[in-house]
LUMKOL-521310 format. One line per 8 residues: number of its first residue (from 1); their letters; for each residue x, y, z of N, C-alpha, C, O. Coordinates in steps of 0.001 Angstrom, whole numbers, m for minus. Layout:
% residues N
NUM> a> X,Y,Z,X,Y,Z,X,Y,Z,X,Y,Z  ...
***
This chain:
% residues 265
1> marlkwer> m27239,10981,m8675,m26278,10283,m8850,m26584,9004,m8254,m26954,9038,m7080  m26496,7760,m8889,m26769,6616,m8211,m25941,6291,m7209,m24759,6630,m7270  m26459,5556,m6093,m25658,5171,m4931,m24948,3914,m5311,m25409,3139,m6150  m23834,3722,m4693,m22943,2611,m5047,m23166,1384,m4323,m23804,1540,m3282  m22825,253,m4583,m22650,m1047,m3922,m21273,m1735,m4186,m20855,m2027,m5307  m20660,m1941,m3073,m19288,m2351,m3236,m19186,m3840,m2910,m19872,m4296,m1995  m18378,m4604,m3601,m18270,m6038,m3347,m17125,m6383,m2640,m17172,m7460,m2045  m15938,m5612,m2551,m14804,m6004,m1740,m14055,m4693,m1480,m13703,m3967,m2409
9> alvtgase> m13810,m4397,m132,m13206,m3263,339,m12040,m3643,1141,m11943,m4688,1783  m11068,m2611,1045,m9662,m2623,1764,m9655,m1708,2912,m9745,m540,2535  m9587,m1832,4067,m9875,m797,5139,m8524,m910,5930,m8138,m1958,6448  m7881,228,5966,m6533,493,6733,m6906,873,8144,m7918,1553,8311  m6231,523,9093,m6432,923,10380,m7638,164,10990,m8245,652,11943  m7976,m981,10468,m9017,m1643,10844,m9355,m2377,12194,m10472,m2810,12477  m8154,m2461,13046,m8306,m3298,14235,m9010,m2524,15429,m9245,m3142,16467  m9315,m1322,15317,m10007,m580,16461,m10496,667,16010,m10121,1128,14932
17> gigeafar> m11373,1306,16808,m11921,2680,16526,m12866,2736,15375,m13792,1940,15222  m12539,3866,14461,m13315,3988,13278,m13048,3030,12200,m13903,2635,11408  m11690,2644,12213,m11533,1574,11168,m12292,333,11505,m12855,m262,10586  m12366,m121,12739,m13105,m1291,13019,m14740,m1057,12780,m15427,m1997,12379  m15227,48,13008,m16543,538,12794,m16864,357,11141,m17838,m242,10686  m15905,960,10434,m16025,708,9056,m16146,m683,8560,m17023,m1037,7773  m15143,m1534,9098,m15285,m3053,8845,m16704,m3673,9095,m17340,m4326,8268  m17096,m3363,10368,m18528,m3689,10592,m19629,m3405,9849,m20489,m4208,9485
25> slarrgcd> m19572,m2140,9616,m20390,m1394,8691,m20728,m2082,7360,m21811,m2434,6893  m19370,m2173,6853,m19312,m2856,5357,m19601,m4417,5547,m20047,m4983,4549  m19453,m4997,6414,m19963,m6361,6587,m21284,m6588,6595,m21835,m7461,5924  m21972,m5622,7540,m23376,m5777,7543,m24052,m5537,5986,m25117,m6070,5676  m23440,m4842,5246,m23645,m4658,3840,m23489,m5736,3022,m23974,m5707,1891  m22836,m6762,3451,m22498,m8013,2556,m21216,m7794,1955,m20875,m8635,1124  m20404,m6815,2201,m19208,m6567,1445,m17955,m7418,1879,m17705,m7400,3084  m17244,m8063,1168,m15983,m8828,1591,m15032,m7852,1908,m15024,m6774,1314
33> lvlvarra> m14157,m8154,2871,m13226,m7333,3343,m11692,m7791,3171,m11387,m8984,3166  m10862,m6881,3047,m9510,m6949,3383,m9051,m6125,4542,m9016,m4916,4313  m8750,m6453,5546,m8419,m5671,6953,m6963,m5503,7137,m6249,m6490,7317  m6479,m4280,7099,m5158,m4038,7286,m4974,m3156,8500,m5616,m2124,8697  m3936,m3707,9387,m3637,m2837,10542,m2117,m3337,10976,m1598,m4293,10401  m1549,m2724,11875,m262,m2879,12305,m416,m4247,13163,367,m5169,12931  m1086,m4338,13822,m982,m5462,14847,m1952,m6683,14296,m3123,m6635,13921  m1144,m7659,14375,m1873,m9007,13816,m3006,m9664,14443,m4006,m10065,13847
41> eplerlat> m2751,m9756,15846,m3799,m10492,16574,m5148,m9945,16631,m6116,m10621,16283  m5261,m8657,17089,m6534,m8024,16980,m7222,m8048,15641,m8447,m8068,15515  m6260,m8045,14539,m6865,m7942,13294,m7359,m9505,13032,m8494,m9682,12591  m6713,m10348,13237,m7246,m11822,12973,m8485,m11994,13695,m9463,m12506,13150  m8498,m11546,15031,m9760,m11770,15951,m10921,m11112,15267,m12003,m11699,15260  m10794,m9998,14718,m11798,m9200,13852,m12155,m9959,12641,m13329,m10185,12345  m11115,m10368,11916,m11489,m11282,10684,m12245,m12379,10779,m13078,m12727,9943  m11915,m13077,12027,m12736,m14419,12359,m14275,m13938,12593,m15266,m14357,11994
49> dlaasgie> m14222,m12954,13614,m15596,m12570,13906,m16471,m12127,12741,m17654,m12455,12643  m15780,m11312,11805,m16784,m11003,10715,m16938,m12032,9801,m17967,m12093,9128  m16123,m12783,9697,m16357,m14175,8619,m17591,m14778,8997,m18402,m15139,8145  m17818,m14932,10429,m18979,m15622,10858,m20215,m15193,10460,m21226,m15869,10653  m20223,m13734,9721,m21446,m13355,9485,m21734,m13692,7894,m22720,m13253,7302  m20817,m14460,7340,m20940,m14936,5853,m20186,m14288,4981,m20236,m14681,3815  m19395,m13261,5285,m18623,m12491,4360,m17159,m13138,4223,m16801,m13902,5120  m16336,m12888,3205,m14913,m13128,3219,m14139,m11928,3944,m14241,m10784,3500
57> aeplaadl> m13303,m12243,5159,m12580,m11317,5808,m11109,m11641,5819,m10668,m12513,6568  m10387,m10991,5045,m8899,m11212,4862,m7964,m10423,5841,m8005,m9197,5738  m7187,m10929,6710,m6402,m10152,7431,m5162,m9725,6769,m4610,m10609,6114  m4566,m8505,6790,m3290,m8346,6102,m2629,m7457,7152,m2899,m6258,7227  m1627,m8157,8085,m1038,m7155,9007,271,m6524,8221,1131,m7072,7531  77,m5209,8590,1093,m4163,7867,1235,m2880,8432,265,m2155,8649  2555,m2527,8713,2800,m1138,9168,3061,m234,7975,4049,m420,7265  2275,649,7765,2237,1342,6421,3452,2229,6437,3879,2675,5372
65> tepqalaa> 4021,2506,7556,5364,3347,7505,6534,2591,7097,7637,3130,6999  6333,1349,6854,7596,342,6464,7359,122,4811,6332,m352,4323  8332,494,4193,8110,414,2702,7704,m885,2188,6830,m944,1323  8368,m2127,2731,7783,m3620,2361,6517,m3873,2705,5772,m4449,1913  6139,m3515,3821,4680,m3804,4329,3697,m2913,3475,2600,m3397,3198  4037,m1554,3009,3187,m578,2331,3168,m1473,779,2091,m1624,201  4249,m1940,290,4350,m2521,m952,3285,m3705,m981,2593,m3963,m1966  3253,m4303,78,2386,m5581,134,884,m5189,m22,55,m5815,m682
73> vearlear> 665,m4009,719,m883,m3644,549,m1125,m3077,m706,m2235,m3137,m1235  15,m2430,m1307,m354,m1998,m2780,m585,m3071,m3759,m1453,m3044,m4631  377,m4151,m3521,83,m5151,m4502,m1200,m5873,m4182,m1703,m6521,m5099  m1776,m5853,m3057,m3195,m6394,m2782,m4155,m5541,m3420,m5235,m6040,m3739  m3927,m4324,m3657,m4837,m3308,m4299,m4894,m3602,m5812,m5927,m3548,m6479  m3766,m3894,m6241,m3565,m4013,m7685,m3987,m5525,m8238,m4147,m5752,m9438  m4119,m6354,m7375,m4511,m7712,m7573,m5853,m7898,m8370,m6895,m7476,m7868  m5860,m8571,m9706,m7167,m8825,m10208,m8053,m9698,m9714,m9269,m9515,m9760
81> draidllv> m7484,m10719,m9202,m8200,m11800,m8260,m8819,m11296,m7241,m8109,m10722,m6416  m10236,m11354,m7006,m10858,m10820,m5861,m10567,m9410,m5677,m10188,m9092,m4549  m10666,m8507,m6549,m10432,m7139,m6951,m11178,m6194,m5857,m12310,m6400,m5420  m10416,m5238,m5541,m10862,m4343,m4674,m11634,m3047,m5309,m11148,m2363,m6210  m12841,m2826,m4737,m13549,m1714,m5361,m13811,m616,m4399,m14372,380,m4856  m13526,m633,m3260,m13379,362,m2326,m12253,390,m1437,m12008,m650,m826  m11558,1349,m1264,m10372,1548,m516,m10821,2713,584,m11193,3856,316  m10681,2101,1900,m10871,3107,3140,m9681,3512,3653,m9213,2852,4581
89> nnaggasq> m9038,4548,3206,m7682,5149,4018,m8104,5655,5290,m8495,6811,5446  m8026,4770,6232,m8488,5080,7565,m7300,5283,8594,m7349,6092,9521  m6237,4459,8324,m5051,4545,9219,m4470,5941,9404,m4361,6668,8417  m4096,6349,10588,m3613,7717,10709,m3714,8280,12233,m4198,7554,13102  m3276,9510,12520,m3429,10004,13906,m2211,10686,14333,m1360,11092,13542  m2148,10805,15619,m857,11604,16095,m475,10572,17083,m1325,9890,17656  1041,10426,17328,1778,9822,18294,2072,10488,19534,2436,9929,20569  1844,12022,19322,2476,12909,20465,1588,14148,20300,965,14375,19263
97> hgpfleld> 1567,14907,21342,658,16043,21317,1413,17104,22143,1884,16879,23258  1488,18343,21458,1958,19522,22413,2563,20555,21297,2319,20449,20095  3351,21521,21845,3911,22669,21077,5041,22057,20212,5859,21250,20652  5007,22509,18964,5835,22035,17965,7090,21861,18374,7622,20769,18175  7778,22882,19006,9259,22846,19419,9625,21679,20475,10769,21273,20679  8437,21205,21120,8705,20131,22177,8599,18883,21401,8958,17892,22037  8204,18669,20206,7879,17390,19665,9108,16836,19078,10010,17542,18627  9119,15343,19100,10292,14679,18495,10239,14746,16851,9259,14283,16268
105> rdvlthda> 11200,15268,16211,11064,15371,14854,10898,14004,13946,10270,13902,12892  11575,13065,14590,11517,11623,14006,10087,11178,14086,9565,10659,13099  9321,11378,15372,8170,11013,15456,7147,11800,14671,6134,11235,14257  7385,13148,14437,6678,14063,13326,6641,13382,11929,5694,13184,11167  7928,13092,11831,8066,12510,10299,7254,11292,10009,6590,11169,8980  7348,10220,11138,6655,9069,11075,5027,9370,10917,4369,8782,10059  4519,10211,11701,3132,10460,11601,2736,11156,10268,1694,10923,9655  3787,12122,9862,3297,12663,8541,3415,11589,7378,2641,11640,6422
113> ylnalavl> 4284,10730,7469,4149,9772,6409,2941,8894,6619,2313,8631,5593  2552,8452,7614,1282,7865,7710,100,8340,7413,m746,7689,6800  m89,9758,7907,m1228,10505,7614,m1322,10931,6275,m2448,11087,5803  m250,11162,5535,m281,11861,4240,435,10898,3062,m217,10585,2066  1754,10474,3238,2425,9957,1994,1871,8675,1857,1773,8248,706  1417,7840,2958,1028,6475,2831,m418,6688,2047,m732,5997,1078  m1130,7581,2513,m2488,7712,1853,m2430,8034,560,m3217,7500,m221  m1367,9079,63,m1000,9183,m1274,m728,8053,m2296,m1212,7956,m3424
121> rltrtaag> 231,7130,m1617,727,5966,m2343,m557,5155,m2549,m868,4884,m3709  m1342,4737,m1531,m2354,3784,m1585,m3620,4484,m2427,m4424,3724,m2966  m3784,5830,m2531,m4972,6360,m3397,m4297,6107,m4888,m4973,5644,m5806  m3059,6413,m5027,m2598,6364,m6340,m2524,5119,m6942,m2667,4975,m8157  m2266,4013,m6008,m2368,2523,m6508,m3663,2240,m6764,m3979,1703,m7826  m4607,2582,m5779,m5986,2080,m5857,m6811,2762,m7061,m7644,2172,m7749  m6430,4115,m7192,m6998,4766,m8414,m6654,4030,m9855,m7460,3680,m10717  m5387,3915,m9855,m5135,3198,m11137,m5637,1838,m11435,m6078,1620,m12564
129> amadlggg> m5619,956,m10599,m6223,m324,m10550,m7710,m361,m10752,m8308,m1205,m11419  m8261,685,m10077,m9897,820,m10345,m10202,1292,m11590,m11192,847,m12171  m9361,2297,m12195,m9676,2836,m13343,m9439,1828,m14596,m10050,1911,m15661  m8437,855,m14282,m8337,m167,m15305,m9496,m1020,m15322,m9843,m1471,m16414  m10210,m1341,m14193,m11360,m2187,m13947,m12638,m1480,m14428,m13610,m2215,m14604  m12774,m265,m14651,m13899,588,m14924,m14457,1300,m13829,m15496,1913,m14071  m13992,1354,m12667,m14551,2108,m11599,m14178,1518,m10109,m13636,428,m9925  m14561,2417,m9107,m14537,1974,m7878,m14434,3369,m6988,m14489,4498,m7475
137> silnvsag> m14289,3090,m5735,m14328,4381,m4707,m13216,4448,m3766,m12773,3397,m3303  m12695,5631,m3417,m11619,5614,m2597,m12199,6686,m1425,m12636,7793,m1742  m12155,6306,m314,m12727,7066,986,m11720,7222,1830,m11331,6249,2475  m11127,8460,1972,m10117,9041,2563,m10519,9586,3942,m11317,10522,3897  m10142,9204,5093,m10436,9753,6340,m9549,11045,6667,m8382,11015,7057  m10348,12219,6427,m9480,13484,7023,m9863,13856,8303,m10106,12965,9118  m9954,14977,8603,m10617,15327,9894,m11125,16791,9965,m10785,17609,9111  m11873,17081,10910,m12483,18548,10996,m11467,19544,10853,m11570,20514,10101
145> vafyplpg> m10289,19243,11730,m9251,20285,11798,m8510,20437,10293,m7573,21231,10212  m8876,19769,9246,m8435,19891,7745,m8683,21358,7447,m7851,21887,6710  m9864,22244,7974,m10241,23322,7350,m9695,24583,7964,m10254,25672,7836  m8504,24379,8680,m7831,25497,9351,m6480,25156,9979,m6271,24042,10461  m5588,26106,9969,m4416,25759,10847,m4664,25584,12214,m5572,26141,12830  m3680,24647,12772,m4192,24163,14327,m2948,24352,15096,m2216,23376,15260  m2636,25474,15574,m1485,25720,16472,m1753,24684,17783,m2805,24401,18355  m570,24303,17987,m704,23227,19095,m722,21706,18661,m489,20777,19434
153> aaaygask> m1046,21570,17248,m965,20217,16478,m868,20580,15132,m1703,20206,14309  196,21357,14819,249,21929,13503,550,20813,12465,m117,20795,11431  1431,19962,12660,1773,18965,11638,522,17877,11556,372,17188,10546  m201,17795,12489,m1493,16842,12312,m2485,17528,11482,m3021,16977,10520  m2756,18856,11889,m3601,19432,11004,m3157,19684,9595,m3942,19613,8650  m2096,19932,9488,m1462,20151,7988,m1585,18907,7146,m1884,18961,5954  m1307,17592,7905,m1532,16472,7156,m2939,16119,6833,m3151,15502,5789  m3843,16418,7553,m5263,16350,7271,m5641,17281,6142,m6400,16849,5274
161> afvsslse> m5230,18396,6078,m5320,19406,5047,m5059,18736,3760,m5920,18699,2881  m3890,18203,3627,m3408,17496,2510,m4245,16562,2113,m4618,16565,940  m4687,15608,2996,m5824,14590,2597,m6896,15072,1960,m7297,14462,968  m7569,16256,2402,m8587,16708,1929,m8412,17356,513,m9191,17106,m406  m7321,18219,391,m6971,18856,m882,m6730,17620,m2013,m7299,17616,m3105  m5975,16780,m1653,m5826,15698,m2440,m7075,14981,m3056,m7149,14709,m4254  m8081,14688,m2108,m9287,13947,m2388,m10110,14758,m3354,m10623,14324,m4385  m10177,16098,m2854,m11095,16890,m3830,m10663,17123,m5162,m11418,17152,m6134
169> alnyelhg> m9284,17311,m5194,m8639,17386,m6524,m8939,16285,m7364,m9361,16435,m8511  m8720,15092,m6789,m8786,13566,m7635,m9938,13402,m7872,m10116,12869,m8968  m11075,13691,m7164,m12508,13356,m7366,m12863,14098,m8667,m13527,13530,m9534  m12416,15390,m8813,m12586,16209,m10293,m11800,15456,m11179,m12373,14938,m12137  m10461,15283,m11020,m9611,14879,m11988,m10006,13552,m12651,m9883,13425,m13869  m10413,12696,m11987,m10706,11285,m12320,m12086,11013,m12944,m12494,9885,m13219  m12823,12254,m13158,m14040,12114,m13712,m14214,11538,m14976,m13351,11887,m15782  m15087,10742,m15411,m14922,9749,m16681,m14120,8514,m16447,m14024,7674,m17342
177> tgvrvtav> m13527,8355,m15266,m12917,6925,m15294,m13693,6009,m14373,m13375,4823,m14286  m14756,6546,m13643,m15474,5638,m13036,m14998,5431,m11684,m15516,4580,m10962  m13842,6315,m11226,m13304,6315,m10030,m13778,7432,m9101,m13521,8560,m9521  m14266,7378,m8202,m14675,8584,m7106,m13993,8541,m5939,m13711,7468,m5407  m13638,9804,m5392,m12687,10028,m4234,m13551,10756,m3301,m14240,11713,m3656  m13513,10334,m2194,m14228,11067,m1051,m13346,11346,44,m12622,10416,401  m13258,12479,671,m12626,12906,2040,m13828,13118,2997,m14783,13870,2809  m13618,12386,3962,m14626,12792,5125,m13982,13354,6494,m13041,12693,6934
185> cpgftrte> m14327,14346,7122,m13712,15175,8198,m14515,15227,9526,m15132,16232,9880  m14461,14057,10241,m14940,13864,11417,m14359,14769,12420,m13179,15119,12407  m15273,15151,13331,m14611,16066,14607,m14343,15156,15576,m13763,14107,15294  m14731,15447,16821,m14387,14672,18068,m15113,13294,18062,m16334,13146,18121  m14301,12438,17994,m14832,10768,17981,m14331,10064,19176,m13169,10159,19572  m15242,9359,19732,m14903,8631,20945,m14062,7281,20492,m14594,6301,19971  m12725,7400,20769,m11905,6528,20444,m10880,6411,21386,m10926,7282,22254  m9941,5577,21488,m8808,5451,22629,m7600,6473,22096,m6550,6587,22729
193> aqqrlgma> m7829,7101,21032,m6644,7865,20743,m6522,9118,21697,m5376,9491,21952  m7585,9808,22254,m7414,10833,23087,m6615,10327,24511,m5830,11055,25118  m6897,9223,24839,m6395,8602,26205,m4902,8285,25856,m4077,8641,26697  m4519,7759,24900,m3297,7487,24537,m2513,8622,24435,m1306,8535,24665  m3073,9779,24094,m2057,10989,23869,m2241,11791,25237,m1584,12829,25322  m2993,11466,26242,m3022,12009,27534,m3746,13387,27405,m3476,14313,28169  m4715,13495,26369,m5363,14697,26263,m6522,15016,27396,m7123,14044,27852  m6800,16096,27781,m7822,16394,28478,m9015,16960,27744,m9023,18109,27302
201> vdhipgfl> m10027,16110,27627,m11118,16459,26882,m12468,16756,27732,m13533,17056,27192  m12293,16640,29059,m13739,16963,29684,m14307,18119,29422,m15515,18222,29637  m13653,19106,28963,m14252,20389,28902,m14923,20486,27463,m15525,21522,27178  m14839,19420,26527,m15426,19368,25181,m16955,18964,25371,m17249,17814,25694  m17939,19966,25156,m19306,19574,25262,m19811,18146,24600,m19239,17718,23598  m20675,17581,25076,m20962,16009,24668,m21564,16122,23399,m21401,15175,22630  m22345,17263,22959,m22961,17400,21521,m21881,17330,20324,m22192,16902,19212  m20594,17783,20643,m19626,17794,19773,m19021,16441,19276,m18316,16281,18280
209> wmepsdva> m19469,15439,20234,m18800,13988,19890,m19598,13134,19017,m20828,13070,18997  m18673,12408,18215,m19622,11327,17566,m18946,10003,17907,m17752,9941,18198  m19809,8878,17857,m19368,7580,18007,m18679,7073,16698,m19041,7516,15607  m17669,6131,16812,m16979,5605,15783,m18083,4877,14610,m17935,4942,13390  m19006,4306,15204,m20084,3773,14256,m20965,4806,13527,m21403,4585,12399  m21217,5970,14225,m21850,6971,13262,m20956,7562,12424,m21389,7832,11304  m19760,7850,12680,m18767,8256,11717,m18850,7426,10557,m19112,7911,9456  m18610,5996,10760,m18414,5117,9615,m19688,5046,8607,m19632,4955,7381
217> eaalraae> m20843,5108,9418,m22139,5200,8430,m22177,6426,7791,m22380,6354,6579  m22047,7468,8236,m22077,8810,7582,m21013,8717,6369,m21277,9079,5222  m19903,8238,6741,m18746,8398,5765,m19110,7506,4580,m18937,7913,3431  m19558,6426,4814,m19967,5366,3781,m21129,5969,2849,m21127,5830,1626  m22104,6644,3556,m23231,7311,2816,m22624,8348,1870,m22911,8334,673  m21687,9355,2459,m21053,10260,1537,m20231,9726,338,m20061,10308,m733  m19817,8678,656,m18931,7855,m523,m19944,7243,m1493,m19720,7328,m2700  m21192,6550,m981,m22042,6204,m2018,m22624,7073,m2822,m22975,6749,m3957
225> rgraissl> m22830,8517,m2236,m23242,9481,m3175,m22040,10109,m4051,m22218,10993,m4889  m20976,9616,m3789,m19877,10189,m4648,m19478,11735,m4281,m19016,12488,m5138  m19675,12093,m3069,m19271,13449,m2522,m17879,13593,m2595,m17243,12542,m2507  m17246,14638,m2736,m15838,15077,m2764,m15339,15146,m1304,m14335,14537,m938  m16104,15934,m472,m15850,16448,879,m17075,16337,1564,m18126,16759,1082  m16981,15711,2829,m18017,15602,3717,m17675,15767,5099,m16774,15106,5614  m18477,16774,5842,m18302,16919,7199,m19147,16295,8052,m19132,16571,9251  m19997,15362,7519,m20622,14113,8032,m21976,14682,8757,m23030,14061,8615
233> nliggina> m21922,15861,9524,m23212,16205,10226,m23099,17761,10242,m22139,18374,9776  m24308,18392,10894,m24637,19628,11006,m23343,20315,11694,m22841,21283,11123  m22796,19843,12894,m21836,20419,13641,m20558,20465,12953,m19748,21367,13168  m20314,19336,11974,m18978,19429,11118,m19410,20421,10068,m18496,21168,9720  m20545,20616,9488,m20788,21670,8626,m20378,23081,8969,m19805,23852,8199  m20780,23358,10362,m20529,24622,10768,m19149,24669,11022,m18600,25730,10723  m18435,23755,11514,m17022,23891,11712,m16178,24031,10465,m15090,24605,10489  m16632,23566,9519,m15991,23814,8072,m16413,25125,7560,m15564,25787,6963
241> llgrhlpr> m17648,25621,7710,m17963,26909,7166,m16955,28113,8187,m16432,29106,7681  m16868,27833,9358,m16274,28780,10131,m14662,28895,10001,m13999,29902,10250  m14097,27430,9479,m12818,27388,9260,m12367,27979,7960,m11247,28462,7795  m13442,27904,6912,m13138,28418,5667,m13231,29978,5602,m12474,30625,4878  m14159,30540,6364,m14282,31945,6218,m14033,32986,7387,m13948,34199,7194  m13926,32366,8628,m13642,33212,9766,m12345,33803,9457,m11536,33108,8843  m12026,35033,9811,m10705,35642,9571,m9709,34928,10448,m10061,34603,11582  m8512,34662,10022,m7550,33790,10626,m7183,34656,12182,m6994,34067,13246
249> rlllpgla> m7145,35965,12025,m6615,36789,13101,m7738,36493,14285,m7360,36645,15447  m8980,36114,14060,m9876,35841,15075,m9849,34520,15343,m10067,34177,16505  m9579,33521,14337,m9825,32084,14631,m8599,31433,15143,m8753,30325,15657  m7428,31923,15093,m6298,31209,15662,m6130,31473,16941,m5769,30497,17600  m6272,32474,17526,m5967,32633,19015,m7103,31706,19867,m6822,31311,20999  m8155,31450,19360,m9327,30612,20037,m8775,29211,19890,m8797,28553,20930  m8203,28520,18638,m7585,27409,18460,m6476,27062,19413,m6340,25975,19975  m5655,28179,19533,m4387,27934,20455,m4847,27734,21765,m4363,26810,22420
257> raqlqslg> m5785,28523,22287,m6302,28290,23658,m6925,26905,23778,m6585,26209,24735  m7795,26447,22904,m8327,25276,22982,m7332,24003,23015,m7572,22956,23616  m6191,24276,22272,m5153,23236,22292,m4511,23033,23842,m4309,21983,24451  m4264,24434,24254,m3761,24348,25627,m4579,23753,26698,m4064,23170,27652  m5873,23899,26545,m6755,23152,27451,m6846,21713,27235,m7169,20968,28160  m6560,21247,25978,m6562,19663,25822,m5297,19220,26229,m5151,17998,26224  m4176,20029,26645,m3027,19588,27261,m3048,19802,28776,m2052,19588,29466  m4268,20251,29293,m4278,20342,30686,m3688,21743,31162,m3752,21976,32369
265> e> m3197,22569,30436,m2656,23705,30672,m3557,25130,30820,m2990,26199,31047
***
């Protein structure tokens, strides 16, 4: 299958971490950008920085959990002028970490909307617009935990499983439209997310970690090749294999212990 070259990408969660790495990697490829994130100031600084390399970089500040802001991003995806041929659904994460009964249900709902329903809406919008124009790519950032239930982060794991399942089904369903959908499932990635959640991660071996730039490059290669699901590297592939095939009665106790360790307990 021929590798793809995109002209203009919309990247959500673009102001830091993996999202910023996607933006910089695409800019190096000469791809124009629409940068979406909740905070306007870092987004505008990044757009100015990337535009200096000779591409167009359009900042679009939007909280994707707010209906009006989400609608503005959808409208940009549907615009025929300076059309988007790559959507990177990167925005997401967890705002709290701990046992399910100790978590605030409103925060759980907020995170689930961002991780799953906003991805669903933007994917539907982009897929329709791209199909009308004859093709394009949607790259949804899932997670390595999408391959198994995750006691101690049950809602987060479930939201990422949703993203992976949706992407794989749509990549098959949209065959013939020119639209390809890829879910990528990174494992431990060095961003500020762990620090914000107060997670204890010193016990995690160094070889399990990836840098945001490595995640972005591997993810874009997977999307260029039209892969439906990618675990990005060998460690991710082993994680996926174990998650899919190891009996749950053996897998879940170890996952629960690992979550307790991340809480420092």
